C-alpha positions in Angstrom: 93.1 86.6 87.3 92.7 88.5 90.6 90.1 87.9 93.2 89.5 90.7 95.8 88.9 89.7 99.4 90.7 88.3 102.4 92.1 84.9 101.5 94.4 82.6 103.5 96.4 79.4 103.1 93.3 77.3 102.9 92.1 79.3 99.9 95.5 79.0 98.3 95.3 75.2 98.5 91.8 75.3 97.0 93.0 77.5 94.2 95.8 75.0 93.5 93.3 72.2 93.1 90.8 74.4 91.1 93.4 75.8 88.7 95.9 72.9 88.1 99.1 74.0 86.4 98.6 77.6 87.4 100.4 79.4 90.2 98.1 81.0 92.8 99.5 83.6 95.3 98.1 85.9 98.0 99.0 89.6 97.5 99.5 92.4 100.1 95.8 93.3 100.1 94.9 89.7 100.9 93.6 89.1 97.4 94.1 85.9 95.5 96.0 86.1 92.2 96.1 83.2 89.7 99.2 83.4 87.5 100.0 81.4 84.4 102.1 78.3 84.5 105.9 78.9 84.6 109.1 78.3 86.6 109.5 79.5 90.1 107.3 81.4 92.5 105.2 84.2 90.9 105.6 87.8 92.0 102.3 89.2 93.2 101.0 92.1 91.2 100.3 94.1 94.4 103.5 93.2 96.2 104.7 90.5 98.5 102.5 89.9 101.6 105.5 88.9 103.6 107.2 92.3 103.0 104.6 94.9 104.0 
């Protein structure tokens, strides 16, 4: 699931509470992605926001 917009760490925390067991991440466009449960940190579909 991908939400377009400009999200930050507060939104990431809200997504963690809203989608328990899922792995939310913010992508390079500032969008919020909700990934299925699994091991490790998910890779954003639109790249890593820390490596622009």
